[in-house]
C-alpha positions in Angstrom: -42.1 24.5 32.2 -42.5 21.8 29.7 -41.8 18.4 31.1 -38.1 16.8 29.6 -37.9 13.9 28.0 -34.5 12.7 30.0 -33.9 11.3 33.7 -30.7 13.2 34.0 -30.6 15.5 36.2 -27.8 17.5 35.4 -29.0 17.6 31.7 -32.5 19.1 33.2 -30.3 21.5 35.3 -28.0 22.6 32.9 -31.2 23.2 30.3 -32.6 24.9 33.2 -29.9 27.2 34.1 -29.2 28.4 30.3 -33.2 28.6 29.3 -33.0 31.8 32.1 -29.9 33.0 30.5 -31.0 33.0 26.9 -34.9 33.3 27.8 -36.0 32.0 24.7 -40.3 31.6 24.0 -40.2 27.8 23.9 -38.0 24.7 24.1 -37.7 21.8 21.6 -36.1 18.2 22.5 -35.0 17.2 19.1 -35.6 13.4 18.8 -33.8 12.5 15.7 -37.6 11.2 13.9 -38.2 11.7 10.2 -41.3 14.0 11.0 -40.1 16.1 12.9 -36.9 16.8 10.5 -39.7 17.8 8.1 -41.6 20.0 10.5 -38.5 21.8 11.4 -37.5 22.2 7.4 -41.1 23.3 6.5 -40.9 26.2 9.4 -36.7 27.5 8.1 -38.5 27.6 4.5 -41.9 29.9 6.2 -38.9 31.8 8.0 -36.5 32.1 4.8 -33.8 30.6 6.7 -33.6 27.8 3.7 -34.9 27.2 0.2 -36.1 24.5 -1.3 -34.4 23.4 -4.4 -35.8 21.3 -7.0 -37.2 18.2 -5.3 -36.8 15.9 -9.1 -33.4 17.2 -9.8 -31.8 17.6 -6.3 -34.3 15.5 -3.5 -34.2 16.4 -0.1 -32.2 19.4 -0.9 -32.1 23.1 0.8 -30.0 26.3 -0.4 -28.6 28.4 2.9 -27.1 31.9 2.7 -25.5 33.2 5.8 -25.0 37.0 7.0 -21.6 38.5 4.6 -19.2 38.9 7.1 -20.2 35.4 8.4 -18.8 33.1 5.6 -15.9 31.3 7.4 -14.6 30.5 10.9 -13.8 33.5 12.6 -10.3 32.2 13.9 -8.9 35.7 15.8 -12.5 35.2 17.7 -12.1 31.6 18.8 -10.4 31.2 21.8 -8.9 28.5 24.5 -10.5 29.5 28.1 -8.0 28.0 30.9 -7.5 28.8 34.2 -3.5 28.6 33.2 -2.1 30.3 30.0 0.3 27.8 29.7 -2.0 25.5 29.3 -3.3 26.9 26.0 0.2 27.5 24.6 1.2 29.8 22.0 -0.5 28.7 18.9 -4.3 29.1 20.4 -5.5 32.6 21.5 -6.4 32.4 25.4 -9.3 33.8 27.8 -9.8 33.2 31.2 -12.7 31.2 31.9 -14.2 33.9 34.0 -13.5 36.9 32.1 -14.7 34.8 29.1 -17.9 33.2 30.7 -18.5 37.1 31.7 -18.1 38.3 28.6 -20.7 36.1 26.5 -22.9 36.1 29.3 -23.3 39.7 28.5 -24.6 38.7 24.9 -26.2 35.5 25.5 -28.5 37.1 28.1 -32.2 37.4 26.5 -30.5 36.6 23.1 -33.4 33.6 22.4 -36.3 36.2 23.4 -39.2 35.4 20.4 -37.0 32.3 19.6 -37.4 28.9 20.1 -34.6 26.7 21.9 -33.6 24.0 20.2 -32.3 20.8 23.0 -30.3 18.3 20.6 -28.2 15.2 21.9 -26.2 14.1 20.1 -23.3 10.8 20.0 -19.7 12.0 17.8 -18.6 8.1 17.1 -21.5 5.1 17.2 -23.8 5.3 20.0 -22.0 2.9 23.3 -19.1 2.4 21.3 -15.6 2.8 23.8 -14.6 5.6 21.7 -17.5 8.0 21.3 -18.6 11.2 23.2 -21.9 12.4 23.5 -22.7 16.4 23.3 -25.8 18.6 23.6 -25.9 21.4 21.8 -29.1 24.3 22.9 -29.2 26.7 19.5 -31.8 28.9 18.5 -30.8 28.3 14.9 -33.3 25.9 12.9 -30.0 25.4 10.2 -27.5 23.9 13.1 -30.5 21.8 14.0 -30.3 20.5 10.1 -27.1 20.3 9.9 -26.2 18.6 13.0 -29.1 15.5 12.1 -26.8 15.3 9.0 -23.5 15.3 10.6 -23.7 13.4 14.3 -26.3 10.7 15.3 -29.1 12.3 16.9 -32.0 12.0 19.0 -33.6 9.9 21.9 -31.2 7.4 21.6 -28.5 9.6 22.9 -30.5 10.7 25.8 -30.6 6.9 27.4 -27.2 6.5 26.4 -26.5 10.2 28.6 -28.1 8.9 31.6 -26.0 5.9 32.3 -23.4 8.9 33.4 -24.3 11.8 32.7 -21.3 12.6 31.4 -21.5 14.9 28.2 -20.0 18.2 26.6 -22.3 21.0 27.1 -23.0 23.2 24.2 -24.7 26.3 24.1 -25.0 28.3 20.8 -27.6 31.5 19.6 -27.2 33.5 17.0 -28.2 36.6 18.9 -28.1 39.3 16.4 -24.8 37.9 14.0 -22.9 40.6 15.1 -19.6 40.2 13.9 -18.6 42.6 17.2 -20.6 40.4 19.1 -19.2 37.0 18.2 -17.2 34.6 20.0 -16.5 31.0 19.9 -15.3 29.9 23.0 -13.7 26.3 24.4 -13.4 25.5 28.4 -11.7 22.2 28.4 -11.3 21.9 31.9 -15.3 22.1 32.1 -16.1 19.8 29.1 -18.4 23.2 27.2 -18.4 25.4 24.1 -19.9 28.5 24.2 -20.7 30.2 20.1 -22.4 33.3 19.5 -23.4 35.7 17.0 -22.3 33.4 13.9 -24.8 31.6 12.1 -21.7 29.7 9.7 -21.7 25.9 9.6 -17.9 25.7 11.4 -17.9 28.4 14.5 -21.8 27.1 15.0 -21.9 23.1 14.6 -20.6 22.5 17.9 -19.9 18.8 17.5 -17.3 19.7 14.3 -14.1 21.7 15.4 -15.3 22.8 18.6 -15.7 19.3 20.1 -14.1 16.5 17.7 -10.5 18.3 17.5 -10.6 21.3 20.2 -11.9 19.4 23.6 -11.8 15.8 22.4 -7.3 16.6 22.1 -7.8 17.8 25.6 -9.6 14.9 26.3 -7.5 12.4 24.3 -4.2 13.7 26.1 -5.6 13.4 29.5 -7.6 9.5 28.4 -3.9 8.2 26.4 -5.9 8.5 22.6 -5.7 11.0 19.5 -8.4 13.3 18.4 -6.3 13.8 15.1 -7.7 16.2 11.6 -7.5 13.1 9.5 -9.4 11.1 6.6 -9.4 7.5 7.3 -9.7 5.5 4.5 -10.0 1.3 3.6 -7.6 0.0 0.4 -9.1 -3.6 -0.3 -6.7 -6.0 -2.3 -8.2 -8.3 -4.9 -8.4 -11.0 -2.4 -11.0 -9.2 0.0 -8.2 -7.7 2.5 -8.8 -3.8 3.4 -5.9 -1.7 5.2 -6.8 1.1 6.8 -4.9 4.3 6.7 -5.3 7.3 8.8 -4.0 11.2 6.6 -3.3 14.9 7.5 -3.6 17.4 5.2 -3.4 21.0 5.1 -6.4 23.1 3.4 -6.2 23.0 -0.2 -3.8 19.7 -0.3 -7.0 17.4 -1.4 -7.8 15.8 1.4 -11.6 14.7 0.7 -10.5 14.0 -3.1 -7.9 11.3 -1.1 -10.7 9.8 1.0 -13.0 8.9 -1.5 -10.4 8.3 -4.5 -11.2 6.4 -7.5 -8.7 4.1 -8.7 -7.1 4.6 -11.6 -7.7 2.5 -15.3 -3.9 1.2 -15.4 -4.5 0.3 -11.4 -8.3 -1.3 -12.1 -7.1 -4.5 -13.1 -5.6 -5.0 -9.8 -8.9 -5.0 -8.5 -8.4 -2.3 -6.0 -11.3 -0.6 -4.0 -11.5 2.2 -1.9 -13.7 2.9 1.2 -14.2 6.3 3.1 -14.2 6.4 6.6 -14.4 9.6 6.9 -12.5 12.7 5.0 -11.8 14.9 8.4 -11.7 13.6 11.7 -10.0 10.8 13.2 -10.1 9.5 16.9 -7.2 6.9 17.0 -7.5 4.4 19.9 -4.8 1.9 21.0 -6.2 -1.6 21.4 -5.6 -4.3 23.5 -3.6 -5.9 20.4 -1.0 -2.4 20.6 -2.0 -1.3 17.8 -4.0 1.9 16.7 -7.9 1.4 16.2 -9.9 4.5 14.0 -13.2 5.9 14.1 -14.9 8.4 12.1 -16.8 10.1 14.9 -19.2 12.1 12.6 -22.2 11.0 9.6 -21.3 13.4 7.3 -19.7 15.8 5.1 -19.3 19.6 5.7 -17.0 20.2 2.3 -16.2 22.7 0.1 -18.8 23.4 -2.9 -15.8 25.6 -5.1 -13.9 23.1 -7.3 -16.1 19.8 -6.9 -16.5 18.5 -10.2 -16.6 15.0 -11.8 -13.2 15.4 -12.7 -12.0 16.3 -8.8 -14.3 14.4 -7.0 -17.0 11.9 -8.9 -17.5 10.2 -5.6 -18.5 13.5 -4.0 -20.4 14.6 -6.5 -22.9 11.9 -6.5 -23.1 11.9 -2.8 -25.0 15.6 -2.7 -27.3 14.7 -5.2 -29.7 14.1 -2.1 -30.7 15.0 0.9 -27.8 18.0 1.1 -28.1 21.1 2.2 -25.8 24.3 0.4 -24.3 27.0 1.8 -23.7 30.1 0.0 -23.7 28.4 -3.5 -25.4 30.1 -6.8 -29.0 29.3 -7.2 -30.0 28.5 -10.8 -33.6 29.7 -12.7 -34.5 26.1 -12.5 -34.4 25.7 -8.9 -31.1 23.7 -8.8 -27.6 25.0 -7.6 -24.1 25.8 -9.1 -20.9 27.2 -8.0 -17.2 27.8 -9.6 -15.8 24.4 -10.9 -19.1 22.9 -11.1 -19.9 20.2 -13.6 -21.5 21.1 -16.7 -21.7 24.8 -18.8 -21.4 28.4 -16.9 -25.4 29.4 -16.4 -26.1 32.8 -18.1 -27.9 33.6 -15.2 -28.7 33.1 -11.5 -29.0 34.7 -7.9 -25.5 34.4 -6.3 -24.8 33.3 -2.7 -25.6 37.2 -1.5 -29.3 36.8 -2.8 -28.8 38.9 -5.9 -28.9 38.8 -9.4 -25.6 37.4 -11.3 -24.5 36.9 -14.2 -21.1 35.6 -15.5 -18.4 37.8 -16.2 -20.0 40.5 -14.0 -17.3 42.8 -11.9 -16.9 45.2 -9.0 -16.2 48.8 -8.4 -12.9 47.5 -8.4 -12.8 45.5 -11.5 -12.6 42.1 -9.8 -14.7 39.4 -10.5 -18.4 38.8 -8.7 -18.4 35.1 -7.9 -22.0 33.3 -8.2 -21.0 31.4 -5.1 -18.6 32.1 -2.0 -15.1 30.4 -2.1 -15.7 29.1 1.0 -19.4 27.8 0.2 -20.0 24.9 1.4 -22.1 21.4 1.3 -23.6 19.4 4.1 -24.1 15.7 2.8 -24.8 12.2 4.7 -21.6 9.8 4.1 -24.4 7.1 3.4 -25.1 8.7 0.5 -21.4 8.6 -1.0 -20.7 4.8 -3.2 -17.2 4.5 -1.6 -18.6 4.5 2.2 -17.6 2.5 4.2 -20.2 -0.7 6.1 -18.0 -0.2 9.0 -19.0 3.2 9.9 -20.9 1.8 12.9 -18.2 -0.4 13.8 -18.2 0.0 17.9 -14.3 -1.5 17.5 -13.4 1.3 14.5 -11.2 -0.2 12.3 -7.3 -0.9 12.6 -4.7 1.8 10.9 -1.9 0.4 9.0 0.3 3.6 8.3 -0.2 7.3 9.1 0.6 10.0 5.9 1.3 13.5 6.7 1.3 15.8 3.8 1.9 19.3 2.1 2.2 21.6 -0.7 5.6 22.1 -1.7 6.1 23.0 -5.2 10.7 21.9 -4.8 11.5 20.8 -1.7 9.4 17.2 -0.2 9.9 13.9 -2.4 6.5 12.6 -3.9 6.8 10.1 -1.4 9.1 9.0 1.7 9.0 6.9 5.3 10.0 7.7 8.8 13.0 6.3 10.2 10.9 5.6 13.1 8.0 6.9 15.4 9.8 9.6 16.8 11.4 10.6 13.9 7.6 10.1 12.1 6.2 13.0 15.1 8.9 14.8 14.0 7.8 14.8 10.3 3.7 15.7 11.5 5.4 18.9 13.5 7.6 20.0 10.8 4.6 19.6 8.5 4.3 23.0 6.4 2.3 24.3 2.9 3.3 26.9 0.4 0.1 29.4 0.3 -1.5 30.0 -3.0 -3.9 31.9 -4.4 -6.6 31.1 -2.8 -5.3 31.9 0.6 -4.6 34.9 2.6 -0.8 35.9 3.1 2.0 35.9 0.1 2.3 33.0 -2.3 4.8 30.8 -1.9 5.4 31.4 1.6 5.8 28.7 4.1 3.1 27.7 6.3 3.8 25.6 9.4 0.7 23.7 10.4 2.1 20.8 12.3 -0.4 17.6 11.8 -2.9 19.8 9.9 -4.0 20.7 13.6 -2.9 24.3 14.2 -5.6 25.8 14.3 -7.4 23.4 16.1 -5.4 21.6 18.4 -7.0 22.2 21.8 -4.4 22.8 24.6 0.0 23.8 24.4 0.8 21.9 21.0 4.3 21.4 22.5 2.5 19.1 25.0 0.7 17.4 22.2 3.9 17.0 20.4 4.6 15.0 23.7 1.6 12.7 23.9 2.0 11.9 20.0 5.7 10.7 21.5 3.8 8.9 24.6 2.0 7.3 22.3 4.3 5.6 20.7 5.7 4.3 23.4 2.0 3.1 24.4 1.3 0.9 21.1 3.6 -2.4 20.3 2.6 -2.1 16.9 2.7 1.3 15.6 1.5 2.2 12.4 4.6 3.3 10.0 4.7 7.0 9.0 4.9 8.7 5.5 4.9 12.2 4.1 3.4 13.0 0.8 3.5 15.8 -1.9 1.1 15.7 -5.1 2.2 19.3 -5.2 6.0 19.4 -7.6 6.4 21.4 -10.5 9.0 21.5 -13.0 10.7 24.7 -14.5 7.4 25.9 -16.2 5.4 25.5 -13.1 3.3 22.6 -14.2 3.0 19.8 -11.8 5.2 17.1 -12.3 2.5 14.2 -10.9 -1.1 14.0 -11.8 -2.5 13.5 -8.4 -6.1 13.0 -7.8 -7.1 8.8 -8.7 -3.2 8.4 -9.7 -2.7 9.0 -5.9 -3.4 5.3 -5.5 0.0 4.4 -6.8 1.9 6.3 -3.8 -0.6 4.4 -1.5 0.1 1.0 -3.0 3.9 1.7 -2.7 2.7 2.7 1.2 1.2 -0.9 2.0 3.8 -2.3 0.0 6.4 -1.1 2.5 3.6 -1.6 5.8 3.9 -5.3 4.9 7.7 -5.4 4.3 7.0 -6.3 0.1 9.6 -4.0 -1.3 12.9 -3.1 -0.3 13.7 1.3 0.3 16.8 3.7 -0.4 17.8 5.4 2.7 18.4 8.7 2.6 19.2 11.5 5.0 15.4 12.7 5.1 13.6 8.9 5.5 13.6 5.9 3.4 12.2 6.6 -0.1 11.1 4.2 -2.7 13.0 2.2 -5.6 11.6 4.1 -8.6 10.6 0.7 -10.1 8.6 -0.2 -7.2 6.0 2.2 -8.0 3.8 0.6 -10.7 3.1 3.1 -13.8 1.2 0.9 -15.6 -1.1 2.8 -17.3 0.4 6.2 -16.7 2.1 7.9 -19.6 4.9 9.3 -16.7 8.5 9.7 -18.3 11.5 7.8 -15.4 13.0 10.8 -15.5 10.3 12.6 -14.0 9.6 10.5 -11.6 13.4 10.3 -10.4 12.8 14.2 -10.5 9.9 14.0 -8.3 12.0 11.4 -6.0 14.9 13.6 -6.1 16.4 15.4 -2.7 17.9 19.0 -3.2 20.6 19.0 0.2 21.0 22.7 -0.2 17.3 23.3 0.3 16.9 21.3 3.0 19.4 22.7 5.3 17.3 25.8 4.4 14.3 24.0 5.8 15.7 23.3 8.9 16.9 27.2 9.2 12.9 27.6 8.9 12.2 24.9 11.0 14.3 26.2 14.1 12.7 29.2 14.0 9.5 27.4 14.4 10.6 25.3 17.0 11.9 28.5 19.1 8.5 29.2 19.5 7.4 26.8 21.8 10.8 28.3 23.9 11.5 25.3 26.8 8.5 23.3 26.7 9.5 21.6 22.8 10.1 18.1 23.6 13.9 17.3 23.9 13.3 14.5 21.7 12.2 16.6 18.3 15.1 19.0 19.3 17.3 15.5 19.1 15.7 14.5 15.2 16.4 17.9 14.2 20.0 17.8 14.9 19.9 14.4 13.3 18.4 15.5 10.4 21.0 18.1 9.9 23.7 15.9 11.2 23.0 13.4 8.6 22.5 16.2 5.7 25.7 17.6 6.3 27.7 14.1 6.1 25.9 13.6 3.0 26.7 17.2 1.8 
């Protein structure tokens, strides 16, 4: 056995145990050096796992293609493995740990024969920060190694930190045969362990991503009194240099990444606002000694959806992905660059599609459906330091102070443009009842309401009723909790057109939110929360009729009473576990609506 570059007995014993299970031909420890990264890129290229793109136009960039049935997170094969089923809750798939380990071991046994096992020590969060957690991922995928080098802090410095406490999340991954019938993504929160086998898709195999940073971290956060959330973190700098930070949760297809790196609209530019991107996906938040909430983004990269990303929707992301980026399942153009539906420029006349087949625009399958050049869930992995709006506080061990928490959703009629919760408890109710109406891009009936509390429905690593209770408890622990708001960029008119322009114009709503945080403007008390007075939203440079803004801020009490029926059905799924405070907020909202009807 090759000498291990660590003094940690716990780590060495675990690696040796997994080597005996998986039986790799050799072991390579990832040290985080550019030299080693370059060597692995060359090996992956020779093996046909990645394609080096045009290095003049896209320096440091590569293309990767996954198996055709391995293109997204497989939620039905993702399990929380706790001793008691109740601890996983009804929102998660549950498997008992002995059964899960036995099933997975049968697939892992000898799965790395003829392959290399890579040992990736990684830190989620700045190395040594009180916010941060260390993991070690064992994998037989060079793609995983190269992505983890972008998404996390990797290498020898992490090992030195691990040796101080010998605490780390044990992460084991193997592609095995990439067989969907032998695919499992298993979380063992009581063992601080994650096993993933049979997949090569990033969301299933970059185990620092959703697996550790949300499912395992949410379990840790409840035990240690902090929050691990599916939230962006952004700073809004005022002309005087003062920066306020907000955290925001949105279900998929609601523009979370676009908001995180928003470009101020022309009409507000003269006010001198500047946006700082701390993160677009994960927020770890702790209560500081001053009684307020502080946050870090534990990641160092973006694992974003390519389709629809362009200079109109997200100009900062377009700049971010021009170098040192790994593209997955996009179209390869003849000039060695890439394209996807909704990208900048003209549609290419030919290329190689995400399945590796020749492609031309207008092609259809045997059912007459269009054949896309890029998969709808095509991805890019890019370093956050590439982003023009990247915050200078990314490596700040103390994180950033959070002034406001925003919950969002996609509702065509119900929810106004923005409103403020009456209290922290009311804000938790708003987050717990968050919902979006399905779009054509999602599975299910268009317009159907799907509840996604705090945008954590697929990612909460334990019983969600306990998660709500944890949020309520966090509010009691803070002397200066952030104010909580709900936004909705997606209200439509009678002809189906969006009433609000969205994108950069959303800064106008964020400005009102910060004005409320700092008690600079009044608000109108309604049954659902505090709404803006129309004149307090700055519309300078935006041709939006006053009547349209009034529509955006209107409330239909009948619709809200109907909404309450659906909320009741949803809450009842939690049975006796749901905190009584949320039922109280439900009854209070019902009483206010009926009294005001």
